[in-house]
C-alpha positions in Angstrom: 4.5 -0.2 -20.1 4.0 -2.3 -17.0 7.2 -0.9 -15.5 6.0 2.6 -16.1 2.7 1.8 -14.3 4.6 0.2 -11.5 6.8 3.3 -11.0 3.7 5.6 -11.2 2.0 3.5 -8.5 5.2 3.5 -6.3 5.1 7.4 -6.4 1.3 7.5 -5.6 1.0 9.3 -2.3 -2.7 8.6 -1.9 -2.2 4.9 -2.3 0.7 5.0 0.2 -1.5 6.7 2.7 -4.4 4.2 2.1 -2.2 1.1 2.4 -0.4 2.6 5.4 -3.5 3.3 7.4 -5.0 -0.1 6.6 -1.9 -2.0 7.6 -1.7 -0.2 11.0 -4.8 -2.0 12.1 -3.8 -5.5 11.0 -1.3 -7.5 13.1 -0.5 -10.4 10.8 1.9 -10.3 7.8 -1.0 -11.2 5.5 -2.2 -7.7 6.2 0.5 -6.4 3.9 -0.9 -8.1 0.9 -4.5 -7.5 1.9 -4.0 -3.8 2.4 -2.0 -3.6 -0.9 -4.8 -5.2 -2.8 -7.5 -3.1 -1.1 -5.5 0.1 -1.7 -5.1 -0.8 -5.3 -8.9 -1.3 -5.7 -9.6 1.9 -3.8 -7.2 4.0 -5.9 -8.8 2.7 -9.1 -12.2 3.6 -7.7 -11.0 7.1 -6.7 -9.6 7.7 -10.2 -12.9 6.5 -11.8 -15.0 8.7 -9.5 -12.9 11.7 -10.2 -14.0 11.7 -13.8 -10.8 10.3 -15.3 -11.2 7.0 -17.1 -8.6 4.3 -17.1 -8.7 2.5 -20.5 -10.2 -1.0 -20.2 -7.2 -2.6 -22.0 -4.7 -1.5 -19.2 -7.1 -1.9 -16.2 -5.7 -5.3 -15.3 -2.1 -4.0 -15.5 -2.9 -1.0 -13.4 -4.5 -3.3 -10.8 -1.6 -5.7 -10.5 1.0 -3.0 -10.6 -1.0 -1.3 -7.8 -1.1 -4.5 -5.7 2.7 -4.9 -5.9 3.5 -1.2 -5.3 0.9 -0.7 -2.5 2.1 -4.0 -0.8 5.6 -2.5 -0.8 4.1 0.7 0.8 2.3 -1.4 3.4 5.4 -3.5 4.1 7.4 -0.3 4.8 4.8 0.9 7.3 4.3 -2.5 8.8 8.0 -3.1 9.5 8.5 0.5 10.7 5.7 0.0 13.2 7.2 -3.2 14.5 10.6 -1.5 14.7 9.2 1.3 16.8 7.3 -1.1 19.1 10.4 -3.2 19.6 12.5 -0.2 20.5 9.8 0.9 23.0 9.8 -2.5 24.6 13.6 -2.5 24.8 13.7 1.0 26.3 11.1 0.0 28.9 13.1 -3.1 29.9 16.3 -1.0 30.3 14.6 1.6 32.5 
């Protein structure tokens, strides 16, 4: 069941957006984990506020699967941002 929750969190577009926006403003690599955990908490809050209830017995599993999945999302955005910045610096040096 944990693997199914992990796959569902990996496919979560809202969580990807939240983690991506948060990691854009953090310069250290710890920002990946911090934004992953924050996005996990925020997606659980959004689900609870929308009227859907997550059963209490799987709330912890949803939280930890969300931390891992949203940290992967944040890592993708973080390293893509650094790749773009590095290419801009190299292009500026060549010009």
